[in-house]
C-alpha positions as CSV (number, residue, x, y, z in Angstrom):
1,M,-53.5,-72.3,324.1
2,K,-52.9,-73.4,320.5
3,R,-52.2,-77.0,319.8
4,Y,-49.2,-78.0,317.8
5,T,-48.9,-81.4,316.1
6,L,-45.5,-83.0,315.6
7,S,-45.7,-82.7,311.8
8,A,-46.4,-78.9,312.1
9,L,-43.4,-78.5,314.4
10,L,-41.2,-80.4,312.1
11,A,-42.4,-78.3,309.2
12,C,-41.7,-75.1,311.1
13,G,-38.2,-76.3,311.9
14,L,-37.5,-77.3,308.3
15,T,-38.8,-74.0,307.0
16,G,-36.8,-72.0,309.4
17,A,-33.6,-73.8,308.4
18,A,-34.2,-73.4,304.6
19,S,-32.8,-70.3,302.9
20,A,-31.5,-69.4,299.5
21,T,-27.8,-70.1,299.1
22,V,-25.5,-69.3,296.2
23,V,-23.7,-72.5,295.5
24,F,-21.8,-71.5,292.3
25,S,-20.7,-68.1,291.0
26,N,-18.2,-66.9,288.5
27,N,-18.0,-63.4,287.0
28,F,-14.4,-63.5,285.8
29,E,-13.7,-60.0,287.3
30,D,-10.7,-61.4,289.1
31,G,-9.1,-62.2,285.8
32,N,-9.1,-66.0,286.0
33,F,-11.5,-69.0,285.5
34,T,-11.6,-70.0,289.2
35,P,-15.2,-69.6,290.5
36,E,-15.8,-67.3,293.4
37,V,-18.2,-69.9,294.8
38,G,-18.2,-73.7,294.0
39,S,-16.0,-75.4,291.5
40,W,-16.0,-76.6,287.9
41,T,-13.9,-78.8,285.6
42,I,-13.1,-77.9,282.0
43,A,-12.0,-80.8,279.8
44,N,-8.7,-80.5,278.0
45,T,-10.6,-80.6,274.7
46,A,-11.4,-77.0,275.2
47,T,-9.3,-73.8,275.7
48,T,-10.1,-71.0,278.0
49,T,-9.4,-67.3,277.8
50,V,-10.4,-64.4,280.0
51,L,-11.6,-61.7,277.6
52,T,-11.1,-58.0,278.6
53,G,-12.4,-54.8,277.2
54,G,-15.9,-54.7,278.7
55,G,-15.2,-51.2,280.1
56,G,-17.5,-51.7,283.0
57,D,-20.4,-52.7,280.8
58,A,-23.6,-52.8,282.8
59,T,-24.1,-56.5,282.1
60,L,-20.6,-58.0,281.3
61,G,-18.5,-55.7,283.6
62,N,-14.8,-55.6,282.6
63,N,-14.1,-59.3,282.0
64,A,-15.8,-62.4,280.6
65,G,-14.7,-66.0,280.0
66,L,-14.3,-67.6,276.5
67,I,-14.6,-71.4,276.4
68,D,-13.5,-72.6,273.0
69,G,-12.5,-75.6,271.1
70,S,-8.8,-76.3,270.9
71,G,-7.1,-73.9,268.5
72,S,-7.2,-70.2,267.8
73,T,-8.7,-69.9,264.3
74,P,-11.8,-71.5,262.6
75,P,-12.5,-74.3,261.9
76,V,-11.7,-75.4,265.4
77,A,-11.4,-79.1,266.5
78,G,-12.5,-80.3,269.9
79,T,-15.6,-79.7,272.0
80,M,-16.6,-77.9,275.1
81,D,-17.1,-80.1,278.1
82,V,-17.6,-78.3,281.4
83,D,-18.9,-79.8,284.7
84,I,-20.2,-77.3,287.3
85,D,-20.2,-78.9,290.8
86,F,-22.0,-77.6,293.8
87,T,-23.8,-78.7,297.0
88,D,-27.1,-80.4,296.1
89,L,-30.1,-78.2,295.9
90,D,-33.5,-79.3,297.2
91,L,-36.4,-79.3,294.7
92,T,-39.1,-80.9,296.9
93,G,-42.0,-79.2,298.6
94,G,-42.3,-76.4,296.1
95,K,-38.6,-75.3,296.4
96,T,-36.8,-74.2,293.3
97,A,-33.2,-73.6,292.1
98,T,-32.2,-70.8,289.8
99,V,-29.5,-70.9,287.1
100,S,-28.5,-67.6,285.4
101,W,-25.8,-66.5,283.0
102,D,-25.0,-64.0,280.2
103,S,-23.4,-65.4,277.0
104,Y,-22.8,-64.9,273.3
105,A,-21.4,-67.0,270.5
106,R,-17.8,-66.2,269.5
107,R,-18.2,-67.3,265.9
108,T,-20.6,-69.3,263.8
109,N,-19.0,-69.9,260.4
110,G,-18.5,-73.6,259.5
111,T,-20.3,-76.8,260.3
112,A,-23.6,-77.2,262.2
113,K,-23.0,-76.8,265.9
114,E,-24.8,-76.2,269.2
115,L,-24.3,-76.1,272.9
116,T,-26.4,-77.7,275.6
117,I,-26.6,-76.7,279.3
118,T,-27.9,-79.7,281.2
119,G,-28.8,-80.1,284.9
120,Y,-28.7,-83.4,286.6
121,D,-30.0,-84.8,289.9
122,S,-27.9,-86.7,292.5
123,S,-28.8,-90.0,290.8
124,G,-27.4,-88.8,287.4
125,N,-30.8,-88.3,285.8
126,E,-31.2,-85.3,283.4
127,V,-33.5,-82.6,285.0
128,F,-33.4,-79.9,282.3
129,A,-31.6,-79.2,279.0
130,M,-31.3,-75.7,277.6
131,V,-30.1,-75.7,274.0
132,L,-28.1,-72.8,272.5
133,G,-28.6,-73.6,268.9
134,D,-27.0,-72.8,265.6
135,A,-28.0,-73.4,262.0
136,N,-30.8,-76.0,261.7
137,S,-30.6,-77.1,265.3
138,F,-34.4,-77.2,265.4
139,G,-35.1,-77.9,261.8
140,N,-35.5,-74.3,260.6
141,G,-32.3,-73.9,258.7
142,G,-30.5,-70.6,259.1
143,G,-33.4,-69.4,261.2
144,D,-32.0,-71.4,264.1
145,R,-28.6,-69.7,264.1
146,Q,-27.9,-68.6,267.6
147,R,-31.4,-69.4,268.7
148,P,-32.3,-70.7,272.2
149,G,-34.4,-73.8,272.7
150,F,-34.7,-76.8,275.0
151,A,-34.6,-80.6,274.8
152,T,-36.5,-83.5,276.3
153,S,-36.0,-87.2,275.8
154,S,-38.3,-86.8,272.7
155,G,-35.9,-84.4,271.0
156,K,-35.1,-80.7,270.6
157,S,-37.6,-77.9,270.3
158,T,-37.8,-74.2,269.9
159,L,-39.3,-72.3,272.9
160,P,-43.1,-72.3,272.8
161,G,-45.6,-69.5,272.5
162,P,-45.9,-66.2,270.7
163,G,-42.8,-64.1,270.4
164,T,-40.6,-67.2,270.4
165,P,-36.9,-66.1,270.2
166,G,-35.6,-66.3,266.6
167,S,-32.1,-66.3,265.1
168,F,-29.2,-64.2,266.4
169,W,-30.8,-64.0,269.8
170,F,-27.2,-64.2,271.2
171,G,-24.1,-63.2,269.3
172,A,-23.2,-63.1,265.6
173,N,-20.4,-64.0,263.3
174,A,-17.3,-62.7,264.9
175,G,-13.9,-61.6,263.7
176,A,-10.4,-62.4,265.0
177,T,-10.7,-59.9,267.9
178,A,-13.3,-62.1,269.4
179,N,-10.4,-64.2,270.7
180,T,-9.2,-61.4,273.0
181,T,-11.8,-58.7,273.4
182,I,-15.4,-58.7,274.8
183,D,-18.1,-57.6,272.3
184,T,-20.5,-55.9,274.7
185,S,-23.2,-55.6,272.1
186,K,-23.8,-59.3,271.5
187,D,-24.6,-60.8,274.9
188,A,-28.0,-62.2,275.9
189,S,-29.2,-63.0,279.4
190,F,-30.7,-66.3,280.6
191,D,-32.5,-67.0,283.8
192,L,-33.8,-70.5,284.6
193,T,-36.0,-71.5,287.5
194,I,-36.0,-75.2,288.0
195,G,-38.6,-77.1,290.1
196,E,-39.4,-80.7,290.9
197,S,-41.5,-81.3,287.8
198,G,-40.6,-78.6,285.3
199,W,-38.8,-75.3,284.7
200,D,-39.3,-71.8,283.6
201,L,-37.2,-69.5,281.5
202,A,-36.8,-65.7,281.2
203,T,-34.3,-64.3,278.6
204,T,-33.3,-61.0,277.1
205,S,-31.8,-60.9,273.6
206,Q,-28.7,-59.0,272.6
207,G,-31.0,-56.3,271.3
208,G,-33.0,-56.0,274.5
209,T,-36.1,-58.0,273.5
210,A,-37.5,-59.9,276.6
211,Y,-39.1,-63.3,276.4
212,S,-40.3,-65.7,279.1
213,T,-42.1,-69.0,279.2
214,T,-43.3,-71.3,282.1
215,G,-43.9,-75.0,282.6
216,L,-41.2,-76.4,280.3
217,A,-41.1,-80.2,280.9
218,T,-38.2,-81.9,282.7
219,F,-35.9,-83.8,280.3
220,D,-37.4,-87.2,281.1
221,G,-40.9,-86.0,282.2
222,A,-40.3,-87.3,285.7
223,S,-40.1,-85.5,289.0
224,H,-36.7,-84.8,290.5
225,A,-35.9,-84.3,294.2
226,D,-32.7,-82.3,293.7
227,L,-30.4,-80.5,291.4
228,A,-26.8,-81.8,291.9
229,Y,-24.6,-80.6,289.0
230,I,-24.6,-79.0,285.6
231,E,-22.8,-79.9,282.4
232,I,-22.1,-77.7,279.4
233,T,-21.4,-79.7,276.2
234,S,-21.1,-78.8,272.6
235,F,-21.7,-80.5,269.3
236,G,-19.8,-79.5,266.1
237,N,-16.7,-77.5,265.4
238,G,-15.8,-73.9,264.5
239,F,-17.1,-71.9,267.4
240,G,-16.7,-70.8,271.0
241,M,-19.0,-69.4,273.7
242,V,-18.4,-66.4,275.9
243,F,-19.9,-66.7,279.4
244,D,-20.3,-64.3,282.3
245,N,-22.1,-63.8,285.5
246,I,-22.8,-67.5,286.0
247,Q,-24.8,-68.2,289.2
248,V,-26.6,-71.2,290.7
249,E,-28.7,-70.6,293.8
250,G,-31.3,-72.5,295.8
251,T,-32.1,-74.3,299.1
252,L,-29.5,-76.8,300.2
253,V,-30.6,-80.4,300.7
254,P,-30.5,-80.9,304.5
255,E,-27.9,-83.3,305.8
256,P,-29.3,-86.4,307.6
257,S,-27.8,-85.2,310.8
258,S,-29.5,-81.8,310.4
259,L,-32.9,-83.4,309.9
260,A,-32.3,-85.5,313.0
261,L,-31.5,-82.4,315.1
262,L,-34.5,-80.6,313.8
263,G,-36.7,-83.5,314.7
264,L,-35.2,-83.7,318.2
265,G,-35.6,-80.0,318.7
266,S,-39.2,-80.1,317.6
267,L,-39.9,-83.1,319.9
268,S,-38.3,-81.2,322.8
269,M,-40.5,-78.2,322.1
270,L,-43.6,-80.4,322.0
271,R,-42.5,-82.1,325.3
272,R,-42.1,-78.7,327.0
273,R,-45.5,-77.5,325.8
274,R,-47.1,-80.7,327.2
275,M,-45.3,-80.4,330.5
276,G,-46.4,-76.8,330.8
277,R,-50.1,-77.9,330.5
278,A,-49.7,-80.7,333.1
């Protein structure tokens, strides 16, 4: 008969209990900003509008959400400040969390501006920072307009490697109709996979060009045991961002009571096996 150690039984119990769970989801198809799963808070410095006119687009569907500075015409004052809350996701033991969304810039005329999507752990430490840049966000002048990149505690950088995404990866200068109608030709897709000590990115531009990179450093270069919430913040005025199909998924951090029950169950199994050999 095979021998089972306590650590092995505990590992089996934990593995069996772990499964991927969607902890935040919003596709705006119900015509409002209330997420289907999870919750978020949008500061009163921003305005929100559900855009229509997608016509069942393969990516954007019928509706999408515009998060904008306060006002209706550029230049716009105010900033985006969105907190996405969800149950903590476990990043230990090789587990990962995924964050995905589709987006495009509503307009780009005006001052320098950019948007950052930052993930935090349960201690409030920054885990990752994805930068959706605009002119000169990374020191390349107009070549950084609507260009994706990332940030660490050392500063902001374009994405590494050959085929690095260039300008106008997502969106373009938009007219007045961008306040009310989806532009299905401008959206890009972003998929992040976040681990304990780094993260990976796969993205497809508005023109259909695919790019991926692996091993991006965590924001502070440290390891993080969990992903607890996400913040979307902007710098500069005169623009908005359209988001759709936002989803956060991963393995929930076990509650202490669940760990205790798993431990007791494994001990009970071990006890029965030993009694069976007696």
